mmCIF entry with sequence, helices, sheets and N, C-alpha, C, O atoms, coordinates in Angstrom:
data_MODEL
# 
_entry.id   MODEL 
# 
_entity.id                         1 
_entity.type                       polymer 
_entity.pdbx_number_of_molecules   1 
# 
_entity_poly.entity_id                      1 
_entity_poly.type                           'polypeptide(L)' 
_entity_poly.nstd_linkage                   no 
_entity_poly.nstd_monomer                   no 
_entity_poly.pdbx_seq_one_letter_code       MEDGELSIDGQSRPAGNIEIREYEDGEWMGGSYATYDNLVEKVKEALEDES 
_entity_poly.pdbx_seq_one_letter_code_can   MEDGELSIDGQSRPAGNIEIREYEDGEWMGGSYATYDNLVEKVKEALEDES 
_entity_poly.pdbx_strand_id                 A 
# 
loop_
_entity_poly_seq.entity_id 
_entity_poly_seq.num 
_entity_poly_seq.mon_id 
_entity_poly_seq.hetero 
1 1  MET n 
1 2  GLU n 
1 3  ASP n 
1 4  GLY n 
1 5  GLU n 
1 6  LEU n 
1 7  SER n 
1 8  ILE n 
1 9  ASP n 
1 10 GLY n 
1 11 GLN n 
1 12 SER n 
1 13 ARG n 
1 14 PRO n 
1 15 ALA n 
1 16 GLY n 
1 17 ASN n 
1 18 ILE n 
1 19 GLU n 
1 20 ILE n 
1 21 ARG n 
1 22 GLU n 
1 23 TYR n 
1 24 GLU n 
1 25 ASP n 
1 26 GLY n 
1 27 GLU n 
1 28 TRP n 
1 29 MET n 
1 30 GLY n 
1 31 GLY n 
1 32 SER n 
1 33 TYR n 
1 34 ALA n 
1 35 THR n 
1 36 TYR n 
1 37 ASP n 
1 38 ASN n 
1 39 LEU n 
1 40 VAL n 
1 41 GLU n 
1 42 LYS n 
1 43 VAL n 
1 44 LYS n 
1 45 GLU n 
1 46 ALA n 
1 47 LEU n 
1 48 GLU n 
1 49 ASP n 
1 50 GLU n 
1 51 SER n 
# 
_struct_asym.id          A 
_struct_asym.entity_id   1 
# 
_struct_conf.conf_type_id            HELX_P 
_struct_conf.id                      HELX_P1 
_struct_conf.pdbx_PDB_helix_id       AA1 
_struct_conf.beg_label_comp_id       LEU 
_struct_conf.beg_label_asym_id       A 
_struct_conf.beg_label_seq_id        39 
_struct_conf.pdbx_beg_PDB_ins_code   ? 
_struct_conf.end_label_comp_id       GLU 
_struct_conf.end_label_asym_id       A 
_struct_conf.end_label_seq_id        50 
_struct_conf.pdbx_end_PDB_ins_code   ? 
_struct_conf.beg_auth_comp_id        LEU 
_struct_conf.beg_auth_asym_id        A 
_struct_conf.beg_auth_seq_id         39 
_struct_conf.end_auth_comp_id        GLU 
_struct_conf.end_auth_asym_id        A 
_struct_conf.end_auth_seq_id         50 
_struct_conf.pdbx_PDB_helix_class    1 
_struct_conf.details                 ? 
_struct_conf.pdbx_PDB_helix_length   12 
# 
_struct_conf_type.id          HELX_P 
_struct_conf_type.criteria    ? 
_struct_conf_type.reference   ? 
# 
_struct_sheet.id               AA1 
_struct_sheet.type             ? 
_struct_sheet.number_strands   2 
_struct_sheet.details          ? 
# 
_struct_sheet_order.sheet_id     AA1 
_struct_sheet_order.range_id_1   1 
_struct_sheet_order.range_id_2   2 
_struct_sheet_order.offset       ? 
_struct_sheet_order.sense        anti-parallel 
# 
loop_
_struct_sheet_range.sheet_id 
_struct_sheet_range.id 
_struct_sheet_range.beg_label_comp_id 
_struct_sheet_range.beg_label_asym_id 
_struct_sheet_range.beg_label_seq_id 
_struct_sheet_range.pdbx_beg_PDB_ins_code 
_struct_sheet_range.end_label_comp_id 
_struct_sheet_range.end_label_asym_id 
_struct_sheet_range.end_label_seq_id 
_struct_sheet_range.pdbx_end_PDB_ins_code 
_struct_sheet_range.beg_auth_comp_id 
_struct_sheet_range.beg_auth_asym_id 
_struct_sheet_range.beg_auth_seq_id 
_struct_sheet_range.end_auth_comp_id 
_struct_sheet_range.end_auth_asym_id 
_struct_sheet_range.end_auth_seq_id 
AA1 1 ILE A 18 ? GLU A 24 ? ILE A 18 GLU A 24 
AA1 2 GLU A 27 ? ALA A 34 ? GLU A 27 ALA A 34 
# 
loop_
_atom_site.group_PDB 
_atom_site.id 
_atom_site.type_symbol 
_atom_site.label_atom_id 
_atom_site.label_alt_id 
_atom_site.label_comp_id 
_atom_site.label_asym_id 
_atom_site.label_entity_id 
_atom_site.label_seq_id 
_atom_site.pdbx_PDB_ins_code 
_atom_site.Cartn_x 
_atom_site.Cartn_y 
_atom_site.Cartn_z 
_atom_site.occupancy 
_atom_site.B_iso_or_equiv 
_atom_site.pdbx_formal_charge 
_atom_site.auth_seq_id 
_atom_site.auth_comp_id 
_atom_site.auth_asym_id 
_atom_site.auth_atom_id 
_atom_site.pdbx_PDB_model_num 
ATOM 1   N N  . MET A 1 1  ? 3.742  -13.296 4.013   1.00 0.00 ? 1  MET A N  1 
ATOM 2   C CA . MET A 1 1  ? 4.996  -13.978 4.194   1.00 0.00 ? 1  MET A CA 1 
ATOM 3   C C  . MET A 1 1  ? 4.747  -15.257 4.983   1.00 0.00 ? 1  MET A C  1 
ATOM 4   O O  . MET A 1 1  ? 3.817  -15.339 5.786   1.00 0.00 ? 1  MET A O  1 
ATOM 5   N N  . GLU A 1 2  ? 5.575  -16.228 4.743   1.00 0.00 ? 2  GLU A N  1 
ATOM 6   C CA . GLU A 1 2  ? 5.472  -17.502 5.445   1.00 0.00 ? 2  GLU A CA 1 
ATOM 7   C C  . GLU A 1 2  ? 6.150  -17.410 6.803   1.00 0.00 ? 2  GLU A C  1 
ATOM 8   O O  . GLU A 1 2  ? 7.075  -16.618 6.984   1.00 0.00 ? 2  GLU A O  1 
ATOM 9   N N  . ASP A 1 3  ? 5.698  -18.213 7.755   1.00 0.00 ? 3  ASP A N  1 
ATOM 10  C CA . ASP A 1 3  ? 6.348  -18.271 9.065   1.00 0.00 ? 3  ASP A CA 1 
ATOM 11  C C  . ASP A 1 3  ? 7.799  -18.697 8.902   1.00 0.00 ? 3  ASP A C  1 
ATOM 12  O O  . ASP A 1 3  ? 8.092  -19.646 8.175   1.00 0.00 ? 3  ASP A O  1 
ATOM 13  N N  . GLY A 1 4  ? 8.704  -18.004 9.571   1.00 0.00 ? 4  GLY A N  1 
ATOM 14  C CA . GLY A 1 4  ? 10.118 -18.337 9.532   1.00 0.00 ? 4  GLY A CA 1 
ATOM 15  C C  . GLY A 1 4  ? 10.861 -17.809 8.319   1.00 0.00 ? 4  GLY A C  1 
ATOM 16  O O  . GLY A 1 4  ? 12.072 -18.000 8.214   1.00 0.00 ? 4  GLY A O  1 
ATOM 17  N N  . GLU A 1 5  ? 10.168 -17.149 7.400   1.00 0.00 ? 5  GLU A N  1 
ATOM 18  C CA . GLU A 1 5  ? 10.817 -16.618 6.200   1.00 0.00 ? 5  GLU A CA 1 
ATOM 19  C C  . GLU A 1 5  ? 11.704 -15.437 6.575   1.00 0.00 ? 5  GLU A C  1 
ATOM 20  O O  . GLU A 1 5  ? 11.326 -14.606 7.401   1.00 0.00 ? 5  GLU A O  1 
ATOM 21  N N  . LEU A 1 6  ? 12.887 -15.366 5.963   1.00 0.00 ? 6  LEU A N  1 
ATOM 22  C CA . LEU A 1 6  ? 13.824 -14.287 6.254   1.00 0.00 ? 6  LEU A CA 1 
ATOM 23  C C  . LEU A 1 6  ? 13.508 -13.061 5.413   1.00 0.00 ? 6  LEU A C  1 
ATOM 24  O O  . LEU A 1 6  ? 12.784 -13.144 4.421   1.00 0.00 ? 6  LEU A O  1 
ATOM 25  N N  . SER A 1 7  ? 14.060 -11.919 5.819   1.00 0.00 ? 7  SER A N  1 
ATOM 26  C CA . SER A 1 7  ? 13.822 -10.666 5.105   1.00 0.00 ? 7  SER A CA 1 
ATOM 27  C C  . SER A 1 7  ? 14.562 -10.654 3.773   1.00 0.00 ? 7  SER A C  1 
ATOM 28  O O  . SER A 1 7  ? 15.222 -11.625 3.405   1.00 0.00 ? 7  SER A O  1 
ATOM 29  N N  . ILE A 1 8  ? 14.444 -9.551  3.064   1.00 0.00 ? 8  ILE A N  1 
ATOM 30  C CA . ILE A 1 8  ? 15.036 -9.397  1.745   1.00 0.00 ? 8  ILE A CA 1 
ATOM 31  C C  . ILE A 1 8  ? 16.528 -9.710  1.749   1.00 0.00 ? 8  ILE A C  1 
ATOM 32  O O  . ILE A 1 8  ? 17.035 -10.283 0.785   1.00 0.00 ? 8  ILE A O  1 
ATOM 33  N N  . ASP A 1 9  ? 17.242 -9.344  2.816   1.00 0.00 ? 9  ASP A N  1 
ATOM 34  C CA . ASP A 1 9  ? 18.688 -9.591  2.865   1.00 0.00 ? 9  ASP A CA 1 
ATOM 35  C C  . ASP A 1 9  ? 19.042 -11.057 3.098   1.00 0.00 ? 9  ASP A C  1 
ATOM 36  O O  . ASP A 1 9  ? 20.211 -11.434 3.008   1.00 0.00 ? 9  ASP A O  1 
ATOM 37  N N  . GLY A 1 10 ? 18.044 -11.885 3.396   1.00 0.00 ? 10 GLY A N  1 
ATOM 38  C CA . GLY A 1 10 ? 18.274 -13.304 3.589   1.00 0.00 ? 10 GLY A CA 1 
ATOM 39  C C  . GLY A 1 10 ? 18.923 -13.677 4.906   1.00 0.00 ? 10 GLY A C  1 
ATOM 40  O O  . GLY A 1 10 ? 19.281 -14.838 5.106   1.00 0.00 ? 10 GLY A O  1 
ATOM 41  N N  . GLN A 1 11 ? 19.084 -12.710 5.818   1.00 0.00 ? 11 GLN A N  1 
ATOM 42  C CA . GLN A 1 11 ? 19.788 -12.966 7.066   1.00 0.00 ? 11 GLN A CA 1 
ATOM 43  C C  . GLN A 1 11 ? 18.963 -12.663 8.309   1.00 0.00 ? 11 GLN A C  1 
ATOM 44  O O  . GLN A 1 11 ? 19.141 -13.318 9.336   1.00 0.00 ? 11 GLN A O  1 
ATOM 45  N N  . SER A 1 12 ? 18.080 -11.700 8.240   1.00 0.00 ? 12 SER A N  1 
ATOM 46  C CA . SER A 1 12 ? 17.346 -11.275 9.437   1.00 0.00 ? 12 SER A CA 1 
ATOM 47  C C  . SER A 1 12 ? 15.845 -11.496 9.263   1.00 0.00 ? 12 SER A C  1 
ATOM 48  O O  . SER A 1 12 ? 15.348 -11.705 8.157   1.00 0.00 ? 12 SER A O  1 
ATOM 49  N N  . ARG A 1 13 ? 15.148 -11.442 10.385  1.00 0.00 ? 13 ARG A N  1 
ATOM 50  C CA . ARG A 1 13 ? 13.693 -11.575 10.348  1.00 0.00 ? 13 ARG A CA 1 
ATOM 51  C C  . ARG A 1 13 ? 13.087 -10.250 9.872   1.00 0.00 ? 13 ARG A C  1 
ATOM 52  O O  . ARG A 1 13 ? 13.604 -9.185  10.207  1.00 0.00 ? 13 ARG A O  1 
ATOM 53  N N  . PRO A 1 14 ? 12.013 -10.301 9.106   1.00 0.00 ? 14 PRO A N  1 
ATOM 54  C CA . PRO A 1 14 ? 11.398 -9.076  8.597   1.00 0.00 ? 14 PRO A CA 1 
ATOM 55  C C  . PRO A 1 14 ? 10.783 -8.223  9.699   1.00 0.00 ? 14 PRO A C  1 
ATOM 56  O O  . PRO A 1 14 ? 10.421 -8.723  10.764  1.00 0.00 ? 14 PRO A O  1 
ATOM 57  N N  . ALA A 1 15 ? 10.671 -6.936  9.425   1.00 0.00 ? 15 ALA A N  1 
ATOM 58  C CA . ALA A 1 15 ? 10.128 -5.978  10.388  1.00 0.00 ? 15 ALA A CA 1 
ATOM 59  C C  . ALA A 1 15 ? 8.606  -5.966  10.396  1.00 0.00 ? 15 ALA A C  1 
ATOM 60  O O  . ALA A 1 15 ? 8.001  -5.250  11.195  1.00 0.00 ? 15 ALA A O  1 
ATOM 61  N N  . GLY A 1 16 ? 7.994  -6.723  9.547   1.00 0.00 ? 16 GLY A N  1 
ATOM 62  C CA . GLY A 1 16 ? 6.540  -6.808  9.491   1.00 0.00 ? 16 GLY A CA 1 
ATOM 63  C C  . GLY A 1 16 ? 6.120  -8.084  8.794   1.00 0.00 ? 16 GLY A C  1 
ATOM 64  O O  . GLY A 1 16 ? 6.960  -8.793  8.241   1.00 0.00 ? 16 GLY A O  1 
ATOM 65  N N  . ASN A 1 17 ? 4.854  -8.381  8.811   1.00 0.00 ? 17 ASN A N  1 
ATOM 66  C CA . ASN A 1 17 ? 4.391  -9.619  8.203   1.00 0.00 ? 17 ASN A CA 1 
ATOM 67  C C  . ASN A 1 17 ? 3.864  -9.443  6.784   1.00 0.00 ? 17 ASN A C  1 
ATOM 68  O O  . ASN A 1 17 ? 3.393  -10.406 6.179   1.00 0.00 ? 17 ASN A O  1 
ATOM 69  N N  . ILE A 1 18 ? 3.936  -8.228  6.246   1.00 0.00 ? 18 ILE A N  1 
ATOM 70  C CA . ILE A 1 18 ? 3.505  -7.948  4.879   1.00 0.00 ? 18 ILE A CA 1 
ATOM 71  C C  . ILE A 1 18 ? 4.698  -7.377  4.121   1.00 0.00 ? 18 ILE A C  1 
ATOM 72  O O  . ILE A 1 18 ? 5.336  -6.425  4.573   1.00 0.00 ? 18 ILE A O  1 
ATOM 73  N N  . GLU A 1 19 ? 4.990  -7.963  2.974   1.00 0.00 ? 19 GLU A N  1 
ATOM 74  C CA . GLU A 1 19 ? 6.136  -7.534  2.173   1.00 0.00 ? 19 GLU A CA 1 
ATOM 75  C C  . GLU A 1 19 ? 5.649  -6.687  0.999   1.00 0.00 ? 19 GLU A C  1 
ATOM 76  O O  . GLU A 1 19 ? 4.741  -7.094  0.273   1.00 0.00 ? 19 GLU A O  1 
ATOM 77  N N  . ILE A 1 20 ? 6.247  -5.516  0.812   1.00 0.00 ? 20 ILE A N  1 
ATOM 78  C CA . ILE A 1 20 ? 5.940  -4.647  -0.321  1.00 0.00 ? 20 ILE A CA 1 
ATOM 79  C C  . ILE A 1 20 ? 7.184  -4.628  -1.198  1.00 0.00 ? 20 ILE A C  1 
ATOM 80  O O  . ILE A 1 20 ? 8.218  -4.089  -0.805  1.00 0.00 ? 20 ILE A O  1 
ATOM 81  N N  . ARG A 1 21 ? 7.083  -5.215  -2.381  1.00 0.00 ? 21 ARG A N  1 
ATOM 82  C CA . ARG A 1 21 ? 8.236  -5.286  -3.291  1.00 0.00 ? 21 ARG A CA 1 
ATOM 83  C C  . ARG A 1 21 ? 8.117  -4.204  -4.357  1.00 0.00 ? 21 ARG A C  1 
ATOM 84  O O  . ARG A 1 21 ? 7.032  -3.932  -4.870  1.00 0.00 ? 21 ARG A O  1 
ATOM 85  N N  . GLU A 1 22 ? 9.252  -3.595  -4.679  1.00 0.00 ? 22 GLU A N  1 
ATOM 86  C CA . GLU A 1 22 ? 9.297  -2.567  -5.716  1.00 0.00 ? 22 GLU A CA 1 
ATOM 87  C C  . GLU A 1 22 ? 10.084 -3.110  -6.904  1.00 0.00 ? 22 GLU A C  1 
ATOM 88  O O  . GLU A 1 22 ? 11.205 -3.596  -6.760  1.00 0.00 ? 22 GLU A O  1 
ATOM 89  N N  . TYR A 1 23 ? 9.466  -3.014  -8.085  1.00 0.00 ? 23 TYR A N  1 
ATOM 90  C CA . TYR A 1 23 ? 10.078 -3.514  -9.309  1.00 0.00 ? 23 TYR A CA 1 
ATOM 91  C C  . TYR A 1 23 ? 10.316 -2.365  -10.276 1.00 0.00 ? 23 TYR A C  1 
ATOM 92  O O  . TYR A 1 23 ? 9.549  -1.404  -10.330 1.00 0.00 ? 23 TYR A O  1 
ATOM 93  N N  . GLU A 1 24 ? 11.393 -2.487  -11.034 1.00 0.00 ? 24 GLU A N  1 
ATOM 94  C CA . GLU A 1 24 ? 11.675 -1.544  -12.109 1.00 0.00 ? 24 GLU A CA 1 
ATOM 95  C C  . GLU A 1 24 ? 12.073 -2.356  -13.324 1.00 0.00 ? 24 GLU A C  1 
ATOM 96  O O  . GLU A 1 24 ? 13.021 -3.138  -13.269 1.00 0.00 ? 24 GLU A O  1 
ATOM 97  N N  . ASP A 1 25 ? 11.352 -2.175  -14.423 1.00 0.00 ? 25 ASP A N  1 
ATOM 98  C CA . ASP A 1 25 ? 11.582 -2.940  -15.648 1.00 0.00 ? 25 ASP A CA 1 
ATOM 99  C C  . ASP A 1 25 ? 11.583 -4.438  -15.382 1.00 0.00 ? 25 ASP A C  1 
ATOM 100 O O  . ASP A 1 25 ? 12.396 -5.173  -15.943 1.00 0.00 ? 25 ASP A O  1 
ATOM 101 N N  . GLY A 1 26 ? 10.668 -4.891  -14.525 1.00 0.00 ? 26 GLY A N  1 
ATOM 102 C CA . GLY A 1 26 ? 10.531 -6.304  -14.229 1.00 0.00 ? 26 GLY A CA 1 
ATOM 103 C C  . GLY A 1 26 ? 11.558 -6.873  -13.276 1.00 0.00 ? 26 GLY A C  1 
ATOM 104 O O  . GLY A 1 26 ? 11.526 -8.069  -12.985 1.00 0.00 ? 26 GLY A O  1 
ATOM 105 N N  . GLU A 1 27 ? 12.472 -6.050  -12.778 1.00 0.00 ? 27 GLU A N  1 
ATOM 106 C CA . GLU A 1 27 ? 13.513 -6.509  -11.857 1.00 0.00 ? 27 GLU A CA 1 
ATOM 107 C C  . GLU A 1 27 ? 13.218 -6.015  -10.445 1.00 0.00 ? 27 GLU A C  1 
ATOM 108 O O  . GLU A 1 27 ? 12.873 -4.850  -10.249 1.00 0.00 ? 27 GLU A O  1 
ATOM 109 N N  . TRP A 1 28 ? 13.352 -6.888  -9.479  1.00 0.00 ? 28 TRP A N  1 
ATOM 110 C CA . TRP A 1 28 ? 13.111 -6.556  -8.079  1.00 0.00 ? 28 TRP A CA 1 
ATOM 111 C C  . TRP A 1 28 ? 14.218 -5.639  -7.596  1.00 0.00 ? 28 TRP A C  1 
ATOM 112 O O  . TRP A 1 28 ? 15.380 -6.038  -7.525  1.00 0.00 ? 28 TRP A O  1 
ATOM 113 N N  . MET A 1 29 ? 13.847 -4.388  -7.260  1.00 0.00 ? 29 MET A N  1 
ATOM 114 C CA . MET A 1 29 ? 14.843 -3.372  -6.902  1.00 0.00 ? 29 MET A CA 1 
ATOM 115 C C  . MET A 1 29 ? 14.847 -3.026  -5.418  1.00 0.00 ? 29 MET A C  1 
ATOM 116 O O  . MET A 1 29 ? 15.784 -2.382  -4.946  1.00 0.00 ? 29 MET A O  1 
ATOM 117 N N  . GLY A 1 30 ? 13.844 -3.430  -4.686  1.00 0.00 ? 30 GLY A N  1 
ATOM 118 C CA . GLY A 1 30 ? 13.790 -3.080  -3.269  1.00 0.00 ? 30 GLY A CA 1 
ATOM 119 C C  . GLY A 1 30 ? 12.403 -3.264  -2.726  1.00 0.00 ? 30 GLY A C  1 
ATOM 120 O O  . GLY A 1 30 ? 11.576 -3.972  -3.301  1.00 0.00 ? 30 GLY A O  1 
ATOM 121 N N  . GLY A 1 31 ? 12.160 -2.618  -1.615  1.00 0.00 ? 31 GLY A N  1 
ATOM 122 C CA . GLY A 1 31 ? 10.850 -2.710  -1.002  1.00 0.00 ? 31 GLY A CA 1 
ATOM 123 C C  . GLY A 1 31 ? 10.918 -2.443  0.483   1.00 0.00 ? 31 GLY A C  1 
ATOM 124 O O  . GLY A 1 31 ? 11.903 -1.910  0.994   1.00 0.00 ? 31 GLY A O  1 
ATOM 125 N N  . SER A 1 32 ? 9.863  -2.820  1.160   1.00 0.00 ? 32 SER A N  1 
ATOM 126 C CA . SER A 1 32 ? 9.814  -2.619  2.606   1.00 0.00 ? 32 SER A CA 1 
ATOM 127 C C  . SER A 1 32 ? 8.849  -3.624  3.210   1.00 0.00 ? 32 SER A C  1 
ATOM 128 O O  . SER A 1 32 ? 8.197  -4.392  2.503   1.00 0.00 ? 32 SER A O  1 
ATOM 129 N N  . TYR A 1 33 ? 8.774  -3.599  4.511   1.00 0.00 ? 33 TYR A N  1 
ATOM 130 C CA . TYR A 1 33 ? 7.866  -4.470  5.238   1.00 0.00 ? 33 TYR A CA 1 
ATOM 131 C C  . TYR A 1 33 ? 6.864  -3.617  5.981   1.00 0.00 ? 33 TYR A C  1 
ATOM 132 O O  . TYR A 1 33 ? 7.160  -2.495  6.391   1.00 0.00 ? 33 TYR A O  1 
ATOM 133 N N  . ALA A 1 34 ? 5.675  -4.162  6.148   1.00 0.00 ? 34 ALA A N  1 
ATOM 134 C CA . ALA A 1 34 ? 4.613  -3.444  6.847   1.00 0.00 ? 34 ALA A CA 1 
ATOM 135 C C  . ALA A 1 34 ? 3.892  -4.391  7.792   1.00 0.00 ? 34 ALA A C  1 
ATOM 136 O O  . ALA A 1 34 ? 3.954  -5.613  7.655   1.00 0.00 ? 34 ALA A O  1 
ATOM 137 N N  . THR A 1 35 ? 3.214  -3.794  8.744   1.00 0.00 ? 35 THR A N  1 
ATOM 138 C CA . THR A 1 35 ? 2.302  -4.529  9.615   1.00 0.00 ? 35 THR A CA 1 
ATOM 139 C C  . THR A 1 35 ? 0.896  -4.076  9.246   1.00 0.00 ? 35 THR A C  1 
ATOM 140 O O  . THR A 1 35 ? 0.735  -3.130  8.476   1.00 0.00 ? 35 THR A O  1 
ATOM 141 N N  . TYR A 1 36 ? -0.097 -4.723  9.773   1.00 0.00 ? 36 TYR A N  1 
ATOM 142 C CA . TYR A 1 36 ? -1.466 -4.294  9.491   1.00 0.00 ? 36 TYR A CA 1 
ATOM 143 C C  . TYR A 1 36 ? -1.717 -2.886  10.028  1.00 0.00 ? 36 TYR A C  1 
ATOM 144 O O  . TYR A 1 36 ? -2.553 -2.159  9.491   1.00 0.00 ? 36 TYR A O  1 
ATOM 145 N N  . ASP A 1 37 ? -1.009 -2.503  11.071  1.00 0.00 ? 37 ASP A N  1 
ATOM 146 C CA . ASP A 1 37 ? -1.193 -1.176  11.667  1.00 0.00 ? 37 ASP A CA 1 
ATOM 147 C C  . ASP A 1 37 ? -0.641 -0.049  10.794  1.00 0.00 ? 37 ASP A C  1 
ATOM 148 O O  . ASP A 1 37 ? -1.183 1.056   10.809  1.00 0.00 ? 37 ASP A O  1 
ATOM 149 N N  . ASN A 1 38 ? 0.434  -0.308  10.028  1.00 0.00 ? 38 ASN A N  1 
ATOM 150 C CA . ASN A 1 38 ? 1.033  0.769   9.237   1.00 0.00 ? 38 ASN A CA 1 
ATOM 151 C C  . ASN A 1 38 ? 0.994  0.495   7.729   1.00 0.00 ? 38 ASN A C  1 
ATOM 152 O O  . ASN A 1 38 ? 1.732  1.126   6.973   1.00 0.00 ? 38 ASN A O  1 
ATOM 153 N N  . LEU A 1 39 ? 0.154  -0.428  7.286   1.00 0.00 ? 39 LEU A N  1 
ATOM 154 C CA . LEU A 1 39 ? 0.113  -0.811  5.876   1.00 0.00 ? 39 LEU A CA 1 
ATOM 155 C C  . LEU A 1 39 ? -0.231 0.355   4.959   1.00 0.00 ? 39 LEU A C  1 
ATOM 156 O O  . LEU A 1 39 ? 0.446  0.557   3.951   1.00 0.00 ? 39 LEU A O  1 
ATOM 157 N N  . VAL A 1 40 ? -1.256 1.121   5.277   1.00 0.00 ? 40 VAL A N  1 
ATOM 158 C CA . VAL A 1 40 ? -1.667 2.239   4.424   1.00 0.00 ? 40 VAL A CA 1 
ATOM 159 C C  . VAL A 1 40 ? -0.531 3.245   4.287   1.00 0.00 ? 40 VAL A C  1 
ATOM 160 O O  . VAL A 1 40 ? -0.258 3.730   3.188   1.00 0.00 ? 40 VAL A O  1 
ATOM 161 N N  . GLU A 1 41 ? 0.127  3.558   5.385   1.00 0.00 ? 41 GLU A N  1 
ATOM 162 C CA . GLU A 1 41 ? 1.250  4.499   5.363   1.00 0.00 ? 41 GLU A CA 1 
ATOM 163 C C  . GLU A 1 41 ? 2.380  3.984   4.464   1.00 0.00 ? 41 GLU A C  1 
ATOM 164 O O  . GLU A 1 41 ? 2.949  4.756   3.692   1.00 0.00 ? 41 GLU A O  1 
ATOM 165 N N  . LYS A 1 42 ? 2.708  2.707   4.552   1.00 0.00 ? 42 LYS A N  1 
ATOM 166 C CA . LYS A 1 42 ? 3.794  2.129   3.749   1.00 0.00 ? 42 LYS A CA 1 
ATOM 167 C C  . LYS A 1 42 ? 3.450  2.106   2.265   1.00 0.00 ? 42 LYS A C  1 
ATOM 168 O O  . LYS A 1 42 ? 4.320  2.347   1.429   1.00 0.00 ? 42 LYS A O  1 
ATOM 169 N N  . VAL A 1 43 ? 2.193  1.819   1.925   1.00 0.00 ? 43 VAL A N  1 
ATOM 170 C CA . VAL A 1 43 ? 1.784  1.825   0.522   1.00 0.00 ? 43 VAL A CA 1 
ATOM 171 C C  . VAL A 1 43 ? 1.870  3.240   -0.034  1.00 0.00 ? 43 VAL A C  1 
ATOM 172 O O  . VAL A 1 43 ? 2.330  3.433   -1.159  1.00 0.00 ? 43 VAL A O  1 
ATOM 173 N N  . LYS A 1 44 ? 1.431  4.236   0.744   1.00 0.00 ? 44 LYS A N  1 
ATOM 174 C CA . LYS A 1 44 ? 1.543  5.635   0.310   1.00 0.00 ? 44 LYS A CA 1 
ATOM 175 C C  . LYS A 1 44 ? 3.002  5.997   0.061   1.00 0.00 ? 44 LYS A C  1 
ATOM 176 O O  . LYS A 1 44 ? 3.309  6.652   -0.934  1.00 0.00 ? 44 LYS A O  1 
ATOM 177 N N  . GLU A 1 45 ? 3.909  5.581   0.950   1.00 0.00 ? 45 GLU A N  1 
ATOM 178 C CA . GLU A 1 45 ? 5.339  5.856   0.777   1.00 0.00 ? 45 GLU A CA 1 
ATOM 179 C C  . GLU A 1 45 ? 5.848  5.246   -0.526  1.00 0.00 ? 45 GLU A C  1 
ATOM 180 O O  . GLU A 1 45 ? 6.582  5.897   -1.270  1.00 0.00 ? 45 GLU A O  1 
ATOM 181 N N  . ALA A 1 46 ? 5.467  4.013   -0.804  1.00 0.00 ? 46 ALA A N  1 
ATOM 182 C CA . ALA A 1 46 ? 5.919  3.343   -2.023  1.00 0.00 ? 46 ALA A CA 1 
ATOM 183 C C  . ALA A 1 46 ? 5.402  4.056   -3.264  1.00 0.00 ? 46 ALA A C  1 
ATOM 184 O O  . ALA A 1 46 ? 6.132  4.188   -4.246  1.00 0.00 ? 46 ALA A O  1 
ATOM 185 N N  . LEU A 1 47 ? 4.158  4.516   -3.237  1.00 0.00 ? 47 LEU A N  1 
ATOM 186 C CA . LEU A 1 47 ? 3.590  5.210   -4.387  1.00 0.00 ? 47 LEU A CA 1 
ATOM 187 C C  . LEU A 1 47 ? 4.189  6.599   -4.568  1.00 0.00 ? 47 LEU A C  1 
ATOM 188 O O  . LEU A 1 47 ? 4.339  7.055   -5.701  1.00 0.00 ? 47 LEU A O  1 
ATOM 189 N N  . GLU A 1 48 ? 4.529  7.276   -3.491  1.00 0.00 ? 48 GLU A N  1 
ATOM 190 C CA . GLU A 1 48 ? 5.151  8.597   -3.586  1.00 0.00 ? 48 GLU A CA 1 
ATOM 191 C C  . GLU A 1 48 ? 6.527  8.513   -4.220  1.00 0.00 ? 48 GLU A C  1 
ATOM 192 O O  . GLU A 1 48 ? 6.935  9.444   -4.914  1.00 0.00 ? 48 GLU A O  1 
ATOM 193 N N  . ASP A 1 49 ? 7.247  7.434   -4.005  1.00 0.00 ? 49 ASP A N  1 
ATOM 194 C CA . ASP A 1 49 ? 8.568  7.255   -4.602  1.00 0.00 ? 49 ASP A CA 1 
ATOM 195 C C  . ASP A 1 49 ? 8.493  7.149   -6.111  1.00 0.00 ? 49 ASP A C  1 
ATOM 196 O O  . ASP A 1 49 ? 9.480  7.418   -6.796  1.00 0.00 ? 49 ASP A O  1 
ATOM 197 N N  . GLU A 1 50 ? 7.344  6.763   -6.642  1.00 0.00 ? 50 GLU A N  1 
ATOM 198 C CA . GLU A 1 50 ? 7.157  6.600   -8.076  1.00 0.00 ? 50 GLU A CA 1 
ATOM 199 C C  . GLU A 1 50 ? 7.071  7.930   -8.808  1.00 0.00 ? 50 GLU A C  1 
ATOM 200 O O  . GLU A 1 50 ? 7.412  8.001   -9.989  1.00 0.00 ? 50 GLU A O  1 
ATOM 201 N N  . SER A 1 51 ? 6.628  8.979   -8.140  1.00 0.00 ? 51 SER A N  1 
ATOM 202 C CA . SER A 1 51 ? 6.387  10.254  -8.831  1.00 0.00 ? 51 SER A CA 1 
ATOM 203 C C  . SER A 1 51 ? 7.613  11.109  -8.920  1.00 0.00 ? 51 SER A C  1 
ATOM 204 O O  . SER A 1 51 ? 7.561  12.208  -9.473  1.00 0.00 ? 51 SER A O  1 
# 
């Protein structure tokens, strides 16, 4: 993410410096933010939602 970039809602600062976007049929449906400390955990969460 770029410095000063707002979160997905366009109003607040993101909770982490890495953005994980979730797409369904090519449309952005959601996602989450991660830091380097919790990145692996957040990726696992995103992949578990797929099953």
